[in-house]
C-alpha positions in Angstrom: -21.4 0.3 5.6 -18.0 1.6 4.9 -17.6 4.2 2.1 -15.2 2.9 -0.8 -12.9 6.0 -0.8 -12.1 5.0 2.6 -11.7 1.3 2.0 -9.4 2.4 -1.2 -7.3 4.8 1.0 -6.9 2.1 3.7 -5.5 -0.4 1.0 -3.4 2.1 -0.5 -1.8 2.9 2.7 -1.3 -1.0 3.8 0.4 -1.8 0.5 3.1 1.3 0.9 3.6 0.9 4.9 6.8 -1.0 6.3 5.8 -3.5 8.8 8.2 -1.5 11.4 6.4 1.5 11.3 2.8 0.0 12.0 3.4 0.1 15.8 4.1 3.7 16.3 1.4 4.8 13.7 -0.9 3.2 15.4 -0.1 4.7 18.8 -0.4 8.3 17.2 -3.9 7.5 15.5 -5.0 6.7 19.0 -4.4 10.1 20.0 -6.0 11.8 17.1 -9.6 11.6 18.3 -8.7 12.5 21.8 -6.6 15.6 21.5 -7.8 18.9 22.5 -7.8 22.1 20.2 -4.6 23.3 21.8 -2.8 20.2 20.7 -4.6 19.4 17.5 -1.7 19.2 15.4 0.8 17.5 17.5 -0.1 14.3 15.8 1.4 15.5 13.0 4.4 16.6 14.4 5.1 13.0 15.7 3.8 11.3 12.5 6.9 13.6 10.7 9.4 12.3 13.3 8.5 8.9 12.7 7.7 8.9 8.7 11.0 10.1 6.6 9.2 9.4 2.9 7.2 12.7 2.3 5.1 10.6 -0.1 4.4 8.3 2.6 3.4 11.0 5.1 1.2 12.5 2.7 -0.8 9.3 2.2 -1.0 9.1 5.8 -2.5 12.8 6.3 -4.8 12.0 3.1 -5.9 8.4 5.0 -6.3 10.1 8.4 -8.3 13.0 6.9 -10.4 10.6 5.2 -11.1 8.2 8.3 -11.8 11.4 10.6 -14.2 12.6 8.0 -16.0 9.9 6.7 -15.8 7.1 9.3 -14.5 8.8 13.0 -16.3 6.2 15.0 -13.8 3.4 13.8 -11.1 3.0 16.8 -7.6 2.9 16.0 -7.6 -0.3 17.3 -9.9 -1.5 14.3 -7.6 0.3 12.1 -4.5 -1.9 13.3 -6.6 -5.1 12.8 -7.2 -3.7 9.1 -3.9 -2.5 8.3 -2.6 -6.0 9.6 -4.9 -7.6 7.5 -4.5 -5.8 4.5 -0.6 -5.8 4.7 -0.5 -9.6 5.2 -2.9 -10.3 2.1 -0.4 -8.1 0.0 2.5 -10.2 1.0 0.7 -13.3 0.1 -0.5 -11.8 -3.0 3.0 -10.8 -4.1 4.3 -14.0 -3.1 2.2 -15.7 -5.4 2.1 -13.1 -8.6 4.5 -14.5 -11.3 5.6 -12.8 -14.0 6.9 -14.3 -17.3 8.1 -12.3 -20.0 6.9 -13.1 -23.4 9.4 -12.4 -26.2 7.1 -11.5 -29.3 9.1 -11.3 -32.6 8.7 -12.7 -36.3 10.4 -15.8 -37.0 12.4 -16.2 -40.8 8.9 -16.8 -42.5 7.4 -13.8 -41.1 4.9 -15.1 -38.8 4.6 -13.8 -35.2 6.1 -16.1 -32.3 4.3 -15.6 -28.9 6.5 -18.3 -27.0 9.1 -17.1 -24.6 11.3 -20.5 -24.1 11.6 -21.2 -28.0 12.1 -17.6 -29.1 14.7 -17.3 -26.1 16.4 -20.6 -26.9 16.6 -19.2 -30.8 18.3 -16.4 -30.0 20.9 -18.0 -27.8 21.4 -20.5 -30.7 22.0 -17.4 -33.0 
């Protein structure tokens, strides 16, 4: 069973990661378990070349640290699949999410109106 902090870090990364970076990221992550002591930070250099956003880079460093500490047995290929699935789910959720503004204000009688359409129409006609 995976630790919740690992799953949360994976979800957070998937939701902030641009699609174009995933193939390059997986190549870099596949190197991490196989690096010898002399080149143990080489992946950080490669990552800094591919990811220009400091915030995203920090999120990646944190995720990789959690991965290596809690679940080093998970392969880069498995992470690739998990990230793809989470990214696709995030896109689907964004498509189906609808925001409907509600304007709340008292009407002339002092009662609160919480319906968007009548309130907006009333404002337009004033």
